[in-house]
Residue, then its C-alpha position, 0 to 999 in steps of 0.5 A: m738379747a734381753l729375755p722377755k719380761f715375763l721370764v725375769p723374776v719381778s725382784l730383778r727386773g731392771y737390774k743393772m750389772s753395775w749393782l753386781p759386785r756389791d750384791v755379791i759382796a753383800g750376799v757373801t757377807l750375809a751368808a757369813v752371818a746367816i749360817p751360824e744364825v740358822m744353825g742355832y735356830t735349830s736349837i729352837a726348833q729342835t731339828p738336826i743342825v743341818t736342817g738350819l742350812y736347808t732353811i736358806l738354800l731352796p726356800l731362799l732361792a724360791f723367794a728370790l725368783l717368785g717374790a717381789s721385795k727386792l731385799l727381804v731375806v727369807g730363812g729360818d726365823s726364832a719366832t716361827a721356830a718357837i711357835m712350831a716347836g710349842g705347838l708340836l709339843t702340845a699337839g698331843i701326838a703319841g711318842l713324839d720326841p723332838g729331834s726324831p725323824q717323825w719330829v722332823a717330818l711333822c716339822g716339814l709337814t707344818a711348813l707345807v700346810c703353811g705354804l698352802l695357807l699362804i697360797l689360800a691367803r694370795v688367792l682371796r687377797l688376804g694380805f692385810i691380814g697382817d694389819f691386824l696385828s698392832a705395832s704395839v702388839l707386835i713389840g710385846f709378841l717379839t718381846g715375849v719371843g725374844i725372853q723365850v728364846a733368849t732363856s731357852q739357850i742358857p742350859d747350852i751356855l752353861g753345859v747343863p741339862k735342859g729341863s721340860g715343862n712350863w717356862f718357870q719349870q724350864q728356868w728352875a731346872w737350869i738354876s737348880e743345876l748350877g752346881q753342875v756347871s761346865w766351866p769350859t762350856l760356859a767360857y766358850g758361850a760367854a766368849t761368844i756373847g762378849i765378842i758379838f757385843v764387842f763388835k757391835a759397840f766398837l766395829p758395828k759393820v763387821p759381823g761379830a757373830i762370824i768372827a766369834v763362830v769362826g774364831l772359837l771353831i778354830l780354837a775347839t778344834a786345836t785344842n779338842a774341846s770335847s775331851y775336856g767336857v765341851e758338847v759340840i754339834g759333831a757330824i752334820q749330814g753333808g750334801f744336797p737335802p732330801i727332796g719329797f714329801p716328808a717321810g713317816v707322815t701323810w696328808n692325814d696328819v694335817p689336823a695335828v699341825l693345822s693350828t700350829a701352822f696357822a699361828c706360824f701363818i699369822i706371824i709370817i704375813a705380819q712379820s714379813a709384810a711390815t719388813s718388806r714394807s719398811f724397806a721398800a719405803k726406805h729406798g722409794d720402792r712400792a712394796d707389792v705384799n700380795r706378791d710376796i706372799v706368792g714367794l713366801a708359799a713358795s718358800n715354805l712349800a720348798a722347806g717342807f719338800s726339802g726336809t726343813f721347817v717353817v721359813n719367814g722374812s727376816p728383819t734382822k738378816t734384811q737389815i744385814l743385807d741392807g746395811q752392806k749395800g745390797r741392791t736386789q735378790v742377787a744378794n740373796l742368791t749368792v747366799v744360796v751359792v755359798v750355802l750349797i758349797v758349804l753343804l757340799f764340802l765344808t760341813n766336816l769343818l763344823t763338827d767340833l763346833p761347841k754347842a755353847v757358841l751357837g747357844g750364845v749366838v741365839f741368845v744375843i738373837g733373843l735379846e735383840l728381840i726384846d724391845i724394851r725402848g719400844l715397851v717404854r715409848v708405848s707406855r709413854v704415848r698410849r698406856r692402854e696399849f702398853f698393857i696389851a703389848l705387856a700381857t701379849a709378852l707375859t703369855v708368849f713366854i709363859v703360856g706358850v707362843g701359840a697362845g700368844v699368837i692367839l692373844a695378840l690377834a684377839l687384842s687386836l680385834l678387840d682394840v679395833v672393836q673397842r674404839q669403834y664401840r667407843p669413838r669420839d662424839f662432838v657437838l659442833g659450835v659455830r665460830g663464824k668464818e673461823g669454822y667449828e668448834y668441836t666439843t665433846a658431846a654431853a649434857g648441856a652442850q648445843t650449837a645454837p639456841g634450838l640447834v644441835v649440830f651432832r658428829y659421830d666419828a665411827d661407822l654405826f653397826y650392832a656394837n655401838a648403835s645403842r650407845f650412839v642413840d644414848d648419846v644423841q638422846q642425852v644431848v637432845q634431852n639435856a640441851p639448855d634451850p629445847v631442840r628443834w634441829l638435830v643436824l647429824d654431821c655423817a662425815g665420819i660415818s660410811d656404813i650402817d649395818y642392819s642392827a644400826g639401822e633398826a636403832f636409828s629408826s627408833l631414834v627418828d621415832w623418838l625425835d619425831a615424838r619431841g618434835v625435833a627435825l633430823v637433818l643430814a649433812r655430808p652424808e655419803t651416797a652409800v649411806i643414803e642408800e642404806f637409809t633408803a633400804y632401811g625405809m628412811s627415805k620418807r621419814i628424812p626427806a631430800d629438803r633435809i639432806y645437805n651435802d655441805l655443813d655450813e649450808a645445812v647449819r645456815a638453813f636452820p630457821t632461827q625463829 
């Protein structure tokens, strides 16, 4: 007997039992890769190793049951882990030490606040926020995160102490300690990186990370690696995660983590939405970003209430799942089962795993985030956007990930405003039956003697209104023949704000004083209503408004 539709998770509706074997195999494969990855992310989040496993237990279960995407994998993520750790370090909380119980509690609180922000985003239908991070800005942001993540693992790979301070100070710290390198530790780290790249090059379908982790764990255990100076992760707390509000903090601590949670929230919306959309399109499905936000909110609330940190949709893990022919969230439910088995029964086997191995895994992840090819493509096509991406990348690893998020948003929004402020405008030339020739609006341009057809490809608002008026006046004033008709092609204008309405009124005054009739062609109904609201219905009578541009041009009196 089939369950009622409302009881079946959105991501599992229409499930076919013939998909089950492939989903289970894909889930087991994904778990083999994801477990060492999320354990490595704890070195970025600066939390206990076990918290990495917690990120793919209840949070992944919550998304599988409440999200819409069939493939999106939710869990610990390098970008949000870096944002969170950087934000807490600069929050100015007295006596806060990374890795301490207070630190872990604040990480959980950050996840809870992030979950609440995602709920607010769903209620207000703010899924579009992610669209305000352009592709070029995201390339720059993730490249910066990749540089920060990769370089942060170098001390663990070399077996030297980690430095503090800004990015340059941290790099100088390990460079100045090169004489104290632990060669056995470096051997484990280098072997990890080498194994992963060898498998990527020659056996890409085999997860090199799990081969490296399992093989080097066996070697470290057999040779008692800690006895010759290799630092290992040590005992891991097994069992089910602690359930409840993070111990040692209250809702009064929210202001201390709010900016960090907001930065994570922005990246979660942008990264998860982009990942969900791309994989849905690949399989002919329709992405439901707002429903996915519900799943992401539940995932972060589950993370906060189960002793771990902020979680995010992972492009890399989702790609692994898709590459293994996983079809639905049943694969992710399989991951949950595997992780639970590890937590309950197998954590003791991980005790002798060298930290350099996890450092090597995360180092490779960081390198893969550095999108040199993407930066090159942007530089060839849109040089201005390349410099925006580069500035974002530099800000992320030099100043901090939080500052990088703010800059990324600011630059994306400024780019939008700049395009609206300096849109393309044209004077149209008539080519008979062949339509119109679009010539950049400039002094000396006209459509015909006495006629100027002017097209402006942007809404009119306070920032570009004066520029619009100036461009029109320049064309009219410098036309080869005295202008009698100015036809404004409104096809590119869908809105006129109050400031633009005032500026437009002054332009009509200027045209009237010069004996130029203003004619509107192809205006939307909403634009006509706005003109009426601004008191221009009498100044632009109905017989000077045309729904068709050709009709407006033909109506021009040649004599």
